[in-house]
C-alpha positions in Angstrom: 9.8 8.4 3.6 6.8 6.3 2.0 4.5 8.0 4.3 5.4 11.7 3.6 5.2 11.2 -0.6 1.6 9.6 0.5 0.3 12.4 2.7 2.3 15.3 1.3 3.5 14.7 -2.5 0.4 12.4 -3.9 -2.7 14.7 -2.7 -0.9 17.7 -4.1 -0.4 16.1 -7.8 -3.9 14.7 -7.4 -4.7 18.4 -6.5 -2.9 19.0 -9.5 -4.6 16.5 -11.6 -7.8 17.4 -10.9 -7.4 21.4 -11.8 -6.2 20.0 -14.9 -9.3 17.9 -15.6 -11.8 20.8 -14.7 -10.4 23.4 -16.4 -9.6 21.4 -19.9 -13.0 20.3 -19.8 -16.4 22.0 -20.8 -18.7 22.0 -17.7 -22.4 21.8 -17.8 -24.2 22.4 -14.6 -27.8 21.0 -13.4 -29.4 22.1 -10.1 -32.4 22.5 -8.3 -35.1 25.3 -8.8 -34.1 27.0 -5.1 -31.1 27.2 -3.6 -30.6 25.4 0.2 -31.4 28.2 3.2 -29.7 26.1 5.7 -27.0 23.6 6.0 -27.1 20.1 4.5 -25.7 16.9 3.5 -24.1 16.6 -0.1 -24.2 12.8 -0.8 -22.3 11.1 -3.6 -20.7 7.5 -4.0 -17.4 6.7 -3.8 -16.5 6.3 -7.4 -17.9 9.6 -8.4 -15.9 11.5 -5.5 -12.9 13.0 -7.4 -14.8 15.9 -8.8 -17.0 17.0 -6.0 -15.0 20.0 -4.3 -15.4 21.7 -7.4 -19.5 21.0 -7.7 -19.4 22.0 -4.0 -18.0 25.4 -5.0 -20.3 26.2 -7.8 -23.3 25.1 -6.3 -22.8 27.6 -3.0 -20.1 29.4 -3.5 -20.2 31.2 -0.2 -20.9 28.0 1.8 -18.3 26.0 3.7 -18.0 22.6 2.6 -16.5 19.6 5.2 -15.8 16.1 4.1 -16.4 13.1 6.3 -13.6 11.0 5.3 -12.4 8.0 6.9 -9.2 7.1 9.2 -8.5 4.3 6.3 -4.7 4.4 5.0 -6.1 6.2 2.0 -8.2 8.7 4.0 -5.4 10.8 4.7 -4.1 11.4 1.4 -7.8 12.7 0.2 -8.2 14.7 3.2 -4.8 16.8 2.1 -6.2 17.0 -1.6 -9.5 18.2 -1.0 -7.9 20.7 2.0 -5.7 22.3 -1.2 -9.5 22.9 -3.2 -10.9 24.4 0.1 -12.9 21.1 1.6 -12.0 20.3 5.2 -12.9 17.0 6.9 -14.2 15.1 9.6 -12.5 12.0 9.9 -14.0 9.0 10.5 -16.2 6.2 9.2 -18.9 3.7 10.1 -16.0 1.1 10.5 -13.5 3.6 12.0 -13.8 6.5 14.6 -17.4 6.5 13.6 -19.7 7.8 16.5 -16.6 10.7 17.2 -17.1 11.7 13.3 -21.0 11.5 13.6 -20.7 13.8 16.5 -18.3 16.0 14.7 -20.5 16.3 11.6 -23.9 16.9 13.6 -21.7 19.9 15.3 -20.7 21.2 11.7 -24.1 20.9 10.7 -24.9 23.2 13.9 -22.5 25.9 13.1 -23.6 26.0 9.5 -21.2 24.2 7.6 -22.4 21.5 4.3 -21.4 18.0 5.0 -19.9 15.7 2.4 -20.7 12.5 2.8 -20.4 8.8 0.4 -22.7 6.1 1.5 -20.8 3.6 0.5 -17.1 4.1 1.4 -14.8 3.8 2.8 -14.7 0.0 1.9 -18.0 -0.5 -0.2 -19.6 -2.8 -0.9 -20.5 -0.6 -4.2 -23.7 1.4 -3.6 -24.2 0.2 -0.3 -25.5 2.1 2.2 -23.9 2.5 5.4 -26.1 3.7 8.6 -23.6 7.4 8.7 -25.7 9.2 6.6 -28.9 8.3 8.1 -28.1 8.5 11.7 -26.4 12.0 10.8 -29.3 13.3 8.2 -31.8 12.3 11.3 -30.6 13.3 14.2 -28.8 16.7 12.7 -32.9 16.9 11.0 -30.9 18.2 7.7 -32.0 17.6 3.9 -29.9 15.9 1.1 -29.0 16.3 -1.5 -27.2 14.0 -4.2 -23.9 15.0 -6.0 -23.3 13.3 -9.2 -21.2 13.7 -12.4 -20.8 12.7 -15.5 -17.6 12.5 -18.2 -18.1 11.8 -21.7 -14.2 10.5 -21.6 -12.8 8.8 -18.9 -10.9 6.1 -16.9 -12.4 3.5 -14.9 -10.2 1.9 -12.4 -10.8 -1.7 -11.2 -11.4 -1.0 -7.7 -14.3 -1.8 -5.9 -16.2 1.3 -6.4 -15.2 1.5 -10.3 -13.3 4.8 -9.7 -14.0 7.6 -12.5 -11.5 10.0 -13.8 -12.4 12.1 -16.5 -10.3 12.9 -19.0 -9.3 16.0 -20.1 -10.8 18.0 -23.4 -14.3 16.3 -23.1 -17.5 17.6 -21.3 -18.2 17.0 -17.6 -22.2 17.5 -16.4 -22.5 18.6 -13.0 -26.3 17.7 -11.2 -27.7 18.2 -7.6 -31.0 16.8 -6.9 -33.9 18.2 -5.2 -33.4 17.8 -1.6 -35.4 14.8 0.2 -35.3 14.3 4.1 -35.2 11.1 6.5 -37.0 12.3 8.9 -39.8 9.8 10.6 -38.5 6.5 8.7 -36.8 3.2 9.6 -33.5 2.5 8.4 -35.0 0.4 5.5 -36.8 3.0 4.6 -34.0 5.4 4.3 -32.0 3.1 3.1 -35.0 2.6 -0.1 -35.6 6.1 -0.3 -31.7 7.0 -0.2 -31.4 4.3 -3.3 -34.2 5.9 -5.3 -32.7 9.4 -4.7 -29.1 8.4 -6.0 -29.7 6.1 -9.2 -26.6 4.7 -10.1 
């Protein structure tokens, strides 16, 4: 019963909550000048995860997005929730099922799907950068865009990622950065560039 609630009922409740949040807030969107012409990686911090499916669809309405979601205990709930919002998942992370997930994500990029990934997920530390995003960008030879949002009113959980939940009846500003690429960079150089391009 507990598992049923976690993987069926909770994701649907989260889906309804995000819809209420999205449609009761004013929205402002800040996008780069040119739209992508090939598949890309959408990178965002774990604490800034909740409203990302709406940004995916607004930025590229006709595009296909698949999120890398861990096999961690909370991963199934998140996968079901984003599926309600039209985002499929590639399961695995740097700590669990990483190689399989990486291969799967590369295949998805090669078949014109865009991939969403949290460099510091699923366990942190906050704003850390795991190897997964570096390997994925370099092996698939695709650009990275930084996806983020800021809410005028929000709750902040006391979790490792300082998870942000926007409050209704405020304003949410959504941002997508100019693209950047990690081609030819070492892991350390890649981490430094990601930190520079993904300001907190």
